[in-house]
C-alpha positions as CSV (number, residue, x, y, z in Angstrom):
1,M,-51.9,-22.3,-72.3
2,F,-54.1,-23.7,-69.7
3,K,-52.7,-27.6,-68.8
4,S,-55.5,-28.3,-66.0
5,P,-59.1,-27.6,-65.8
6,I,-58.6,-25.8,-62.4
7,G,-56.3,-23.3,-64.4
8,F,-59.0,-23.1,-67.0
9,A,-61.8,-22.5,-64.4
10,V,-59.3,-19.6,-62.5
11,A,-58.9,-17.9,-66.0
12,A,-62.6,-18.1,-66.8
13,I,-63.2,-16.7,-63.3
14,A,-60.8,-13.8,-63.7
15,I,-62.3,-12.8,-67.0
16,I,-65.8,-12.6,-65.9
17,L,-64.8,-10.5,-62.7
18,T,-62.9,-8.6,-65.2
19,L,-65.8,-7.9,-67.6
20,S,-69.0,-8.0,-65.3
21,P,-69.7,-5.4,-62.7
22,E,-72.8,-7.8,-61.6
23,A,-70.1,-10.5,-61.0
24,R,-67.8,-8.1,-59.1
25,K,-71.0,-7.0,-57.1
26,S,-71.9,-10.4,-56.1
27,V,-68.3,-11.5,-55.1
28,R,-68.1,-8.3,-53.0
29,K,-71.4,-9.1,-51.2
30,F,-70.5,-12.6,-50.5
31,A,-66.7,-11.6,-49.3
32,V,-68.6,-9.3,-46.8
33,K,-70.8,-11.8,-45.5
34,G,-68.3,-14.3,-45.3
35,T,-66.0,-12.0,-43.3
36,E,-69.0,-11.0,-41.1
37,T,-69.4,-14.7,-40.3
38,L,-66.2,-15.4,-39.5
39,L,-65.9,-12.5,-37.2
40,D,-69.0,-13.5,-35.3
41,L,-67.7,-17.1,-35.0
42,T,-64.5,-15.9,-33.5
43,D,-66.4,-13.6,-30.9
44,Q,-68.6,-16.8,-30.1
45,I,-65.6,-18.9,-29.3
46,K,-63.9,-16.2,-27.5
47,D,-67.1,-15.9,-25.3
48,A,-67.2,-19.4,-24.9
49,T,-63.7,-19.7,-23.9
50,E,-64.1,-16.9,-21.3
51,G,-67.0,-18.5,-19.9
52,I,-65.4,-21.8,-19.4
53,R,-62.5,-20.2,-17.7
54,N,-64.8,-18.6,-15.4
55,L,-66.5,-21.8,-14.6
56,T,-63.4,-23.6,-14.0
57,R,-62.1,-20.7,-11.6
58,V,-65.4,-20.6,-9.7
59,G,-65.2,-24.7,-9.3
60,N,-61.5,-24.5,-8.2
61,E,-61.9,-21.4,-5.7
62,D,-62.1,-23.7,-2.4
63,T,-59.1,-25.7,-4.0
64,I,-56.9,-22.7,-4.8
65,E,-57.7,-21.0,-1.2
66,Q,-56.6,-24.2,0.3
67,Q,-53.5,-25.3,-2.1
68,G,-52.4,-21.8,-3.3
69,F,-52.5,-19.9,-6.5
70,I,-50.8,-20.7,-10.1
71,H,-48.7,-18.0,-10.9
72,P,-49.6,-16.8,-14.5
73,A,-46.2,-16.5,-15.7
74,S,-44.5,-19.6,-14.6
75,G,-47.5,-22.2,-14.0
76,I,-45.8,-22.6,-10.5
77,I,-48.6,-23.0,-7.7
78,E,-47.3,-21.0,-4.7
79,T,-48.8,-21.5,-1.2
80,V,-51.0,-19.0,0.5
81,E,-50.5,-18.3,4.1
82,H,-53.8,-18.2,6.1
83,H,-53.9,-16.2,9.2
């Protein structure tokens, strides 16, 4: 029935989880912690990306005013006339 050690391990884990409420509780606890960690990590990446965008926007402000601005949809630099 089990042709590989991995298949045997998966079956053993499934049986343990089926029969043991304590095992299910532990797995649920680790799943919640893992999900929480993953969500925190994505928030940190989002914040870091936004911070980098703001830094590059501030750093290029003079250049953008001199040369124009980049159209968000097309990426084309459009000139700005200064009066």
